C-alpha positions in Angstrom: 123.2 89.6 99.5 123.9 89.8 95.8 122.6 86.4 95.0 119.4 86.5 97.1 116.7 84.3 95.5 119.1 82.8 93.0 118.8 79.1 92.4 122.2 77.5 91.7 123.7 74.1 91.1 127.4 73.5 92.0 129.2 70.4 91.0 132.4 69.1 92.7 131.3 70.6 96.0 133.1 68.3 98.5 136.5 70.1 98.5 138.6 72.9 97.2 137.1 75.3 94.7 133.7 73.6 94.7 133.4 73.9 98.5 134.5 77.5 98.4 132.0 78.4 95.7 129.2 76.7 97.7 130.1 78.7 100.8 130.2 82.0 98.9 126.9 81.4 97.0 125.0 80.5 100.2 126.6 83.4 102.1 125.2 85.7 99.3 121.7 84.4 99.9 121.4 81.8 97.1 119.7 78.4 97.4 122.2 75.8 96.1 122.1 72.2 95.2 125.6 70.9 95.7 126.7 67.7 93.8 129.6 65.3 94.2 130.4 61.6 94.4 132.1 62.1 97.8 129.1 61.6 100.1 130.9 62.4 103.3 132.7 65.4 102.0 129.6 66.7 100.2 127.4 66.5 103.2 130.1 68.2 105.3 130.5 71.0 102.8 126.7 71.6 102.8 126.6 71.6 106.6 129.4 74.2 106.8 127.7 76.4 104.1 124.4 76.3 105.9 126.0 77.1 109.3 127.9 80.1 107.9 125.6 81.4 105.2 122.3 83.3 104.7 120.9 81.1 101.9 120.3 77.4 101.9 122.2 74.4 100.6 121.2 70.8 99.8 123.4 67.8 98.8 122.7 65.3 96.1 125.1 62.6 94.9 126.0 62.8 91.2 128.6 61.4 88.9 129.0 64.1 86.2 130.5 61.5 83.8 127.1 59.6 83.7 124.6 61.4 81.5 121.6 59.6 83.1 122.8 60.4 86.6 123.3 64.1 85.7 119.8 64.4 84.1 118.2 62.8 87.2 120.2 65.0 89.6 119.3 68.2 87.8 115.7 67.2 87.5 115.5 66.5 91.3 117.3 69.8 92.1 115.0 71.9 89.9 111.9 70.1 91.3 113.0 71.2 94.8 114.1 74.7 94.0 111.5 75.5 91.4 113.9 76.8 88.7 117.6 77.0 87.8 119.4 80.3 87.4 123.1 79.4 87.6 125.3 76.3 87.1 128.8 76.4 88.4 130.4 73.3 86.9 133.5 72.8 88.9 133.9 69.0 89.1 137.1 67.8 87.3 139.9 65.3 87.6 143.6 65.1 87.0 146.1 62.3 86.6 149.6 62.1 85.3 150.4 59.9 82.3 153.4 59.3 80.1 152.6 61.2 77.0 154.2 58.7 74.7 152.0 55.9 76.0 148.9 57.2 77.7 146.9 54.3 79.3 143.4 53.9 77.8 141.8 53.9 81.2 143.5 57.2 82.1 142.5 58.8 78.8 138.9 57.7 79.1 138.6 58.7 82.7 140.0 62.3 82.3 138.0 63.0 79.1 134.8 61.5 80.4 134.8 63.6 83.6 136.4 66.8 82.2 134.8 66.9 78.8 131.7 64.7 78.8 130.9 66.0 82.3 130.9 69.6 81.0 128.7 68.7 78.1 126.3 66.7 80.2 125.9 69.2 82.9 125.7 72.2 80.6 123.0 70.4 78.5 121.0 69.6 81.6 121.3 73.2 82.7 120.2 74.5 79.3 117.0 72.4 79.4 116.2 74.0 82.8 116.9 77.6 81.7 114.0 78.4 79.4 114.2 82.1 80.4 118.0 82.5 80.5 120.7 82.0 83.1 124.4 81.7 83.7 126.8 78.8 83.3 130.3 78.9 84.7 132.6 76.2 83.4 136.1 75.6 84.6 139.0 75.6 82.1 142.7 75.8 82.8 145.9 77.6 81.8 147.0 74.1 80.9 144.5 74.1 78.0 146.0 77.3 76.6 149.8 76.7 76.8 152.3 73.9 76.4 153.1 72.2 79.7 155.5 69.4 80.6 153.9 66.4 82.2 150.4 67.7 81.7 149.4 67.2 78.1 146.4 64.9 78.6 144.8 67.1 81.2 145.6 70.2 79.1 143.9 68.6 76.1 140.7 68.0 78.1 140.6 71.6 79.3 141.2 72.9 75.8 138.1 71.0 74.8 136.2 72.8 77.6 137.4 76.1 76.3 136.1 75.5 72.8 132.8 74.1 74.0 132.3 77.1 76.3 132.9 79.6 73.5 130.8 77.7 71.0 127.7 77.2 73.2 127.9 80.8 74.4 127.4 82.0 70.9 124.6 79.5 70.3 122.7 79.8 73.6 123.0 83.6 73.9 119.8 83.9 71.9 118.0 82.2 74.8 119.6 84.6 77.3 122.0 82.0 78.6 125.6 83.3 79.2 128.4 80.8 79.3 131.9 81.6 80.6 134.9 79.6 81.8 137.1 80.5 84.7 140.8 79.5 84.4 142.0 79.4 88.1 145.5 79.1 89.5 144.3 78.3 93.0 145.8 76.0 95.6 143.4 73.0 95.9 143.7 69.3 96.9 144.0 68.5 93.2 147.0 70.8 92.9 148.6 69.2 96.0 148.2 65.8 94.3 149.8 67.3 91.2 152.8 68.5 93.2 153.1 65.1 94.9 153.4 63.4 91.5 156.3 65.5 90.4 159.9 64.4 90.8 162.0 66.6 93.1 163.7 68.2 90.1 160.3 68.9 88.4 158.8 70.3 91.6 161.7 72.6 92.1 161.4 73.8 88.6 157.7 74.3 89.0 158.0 76.3 92.1 160.7 78.5 90.6 158.6 79.2 87.5 155.6 79.9 89.7 157.5 82.5 91.7 158.8 84.1 88.5 155.7 84.1 86.4 152.8 85.1 88.7 153.1 88.9 89.2 150.7 89.1 92.1 152.5 87.3 94.9 154.4 84.7 93.1 152.2 81.8 94.2 148.8 80.2 93.7 145.7 82.0 94.9 143.2 81.2 97.7 139.9 79.8 96.7 137.9 81.8 99.3 139.5 85.2 99.0 140.8 85.3 95.4 138.4 83.1 93.4 135.0 83.0 95.1 134.2 86.7 94.6 134.7 86.3 90.9 132.3 83.4 90.9 129.7 85.4 92.8 130.1 88.1 90.1 129.7 85.7 87.2 126.6 84.2 88.9 125.0 87.5 89.6 123.2 90.1 87.4 126.3 92.3 87.2 127.7 90.0 84.5 124.6 90.0 82.4 126.5 91.3 79.3 129.5 88.9 79.5 129.5 85.6 77.7 131.9 83.4 75.8 134.9 84.5 77.8 137.8 82.6 79.3 138.6 84.4 82.5 141.9 83.7 84.2 142.0 84.1 87.9 145.7 83.5 88.3 147.5 86.5 89.6 148.5 87.6 86.1 150.1 84.4 84.9 148.5 84.4 81.4 146.6 86.7 79.1 143.7 85.3 76.9 143.3 86.5 73.4 
């Protein structure tokens, strides 16, 4: 159990990558506070993790786009666990918008959750890590390259990348390492992305995916392809890695 005795917060736990991370951390012996706005999905994810794992999971509702709610949730989690060693900040949102006329509500929603949520949760974790720890943020290939139909989401993730690299340099003096994972993983969010594409755009997307991902020509699996990487970044084996953007995408992109 590589994460035995680790105290971890996971955001976005109710489905997809967040649920997979929760299961993996608990299976490796960690105590985890799992956060989400989806009460039913969050409780179900915690119940499954506790049934299958060796550690222990708890659920607490939290809107990562609300600074006061984030601070209260982190305070409650640390009061229960005694300390915080790791934050895996996975919560994020996606919505299509016409790039020539992005609705204000869409722009505010995406940036509040993806950017402000990263800043709020990271800041709360920092305050509860006086003796060091690990923060795992979630970026995206969309924040590195030009993509059709995805500019607003990509811009929000580019902000996450810059934030991650900047605070890693600043917070390293305190022993806090901050990295971002850039996943190409099949998730409910990805399925909604596919559903929003026109038939022509979807066909082009699938053709490009098959051609551009060297390992298998398709998106990865959250449990088998991504979760082991998150366990590594949460554990002591990654103690000398910080400020990195780490693609887990079958070789789609290279980060420089």
